[in-house]
C-alpha positions as CSV (number, residue, x, y, z in Angstrom):
1,M,0.2,-0.1,0.2
2,S,1.3,3.3,-1.0
3,A,2.0,6.3,1.5
4,E,-1.0,8.5,-0.5
5,P,-4.0,6.5,0.1
6,I,-2.9,6.3,3.8
7,G,-2.4,10.1,3.7
8,E,-5.8,10.3,2.3
9,R,-7.2,8.1,4.8
10,H,-5.6,10.0,7.8
11,A,-7.3,13.1,6.4
12,A,-10.9,11.2,6.2
13,I,-10.1,10.2,9.9
14,Q,-9.2,13.3,11.0
15,D,-12.2,15.1,9.1
16,M,-14.7,12.3,10.5
17,R,-13.3,12.6,13.9
18,E,-13.6,16.4,14.4
19,R,-17.5,15.9,12.8
20,I,-18.4,13.3,15.4
21,N,-16.7,15.1,18.1
22,Q,-19.4,17.8,17.0
23,I,-22.3,15.5,17.1
24,A,-21.4,14.1,20.4
25,S,-21.2,17.5,21.5
26,Q,-24.8,18.5,20.5
27,I,-26.2,15.1,21.8
28,T,-24.5,16.3,25.2
29,A,-26.4,19.6,25.2
30,L,-29.5,17.7,24.5
31,H,-29.6,16.3,27.9
32,P,-30.5,19.4,29.8
33,C,-33.4,20.2,27.5
34,V,-35.4,16.9,28.1
35,P,-36.4,17.7,31.6
36,R,-38.2,21.1,30.3
37,L,-40.2,19.0,28.0
38,A,-42.5,18.0,31.2
39,E,-43.9,14.8,29.7
40,P,-42.5,11.9,31.5
41,G,-43.4,9.5,28.6
42,T,-41.8,11.6,25.9
43,Q,-38.7,12.5,28.2
44,A,-38.1,8.6,28.6
45,E,-38.2,8.1,24.9
46,V,-36.3,11.2,24.1
47,L,-33.3,9.9,26.7
48,R,-33.7,6.2,25.3
49,A,-33.1,7.7,21.7
50,L,-30.0,10.0,22.8
51,F,-28.4,7.0,24.7
52,E,-28.6,5.1,21.1
53,L,-27.3,7.9,19.3
54,T,-24.3,8.2,22.0
55,K,-23.3,4.6,21.6
56,Q,-23.6,4.7,17.7
57,V,-21.6,7.7,17.6
58,E,-18.9,5.8,20.4
59,V,-19.0,2.9,17.7
60,V,-17.8,5.1,15.1
61,K,-15.1,6.6,17.4
62,K,-14.0,3.3,18.2
63,H,-13.6,2.3,14.4
64,L,-11.6,5.2,13.6
65,L,-9.0,4.9,16.6
66,K,-8.7,1.1,15.2
67,L,-8.2,2.1,11.7
68,E,-5.6,5.0,12.8
69,K,-3.9,3.0,14.9
70,R,-3.7,-0.1,12.2
71,D,-2.4,2.5,9.8
72,A,0.6,3.9,12.2
73,S,2.1,0.1,13.0
74,T,2.0,-0.3,8.9
75,L,4.1,2.9,8.9
76,L,6.6,1.3,11.2
């Protein structure tokens, strides 16, 4: 594998990491809004959905980290 695809991949990983961190920040910012909905059923569903979103964001982060580590070990 040549260095160019790894360089492009590194740039993609960095871009995705920045964007996924923004998504995570936005999800976290939603949490304080939930109690103000003043509807227990809706609050429970919204919190459940935010939890699922957070889990999926963490999956993306984990895969990016694995790919980055794999690429770093390839360069050694």
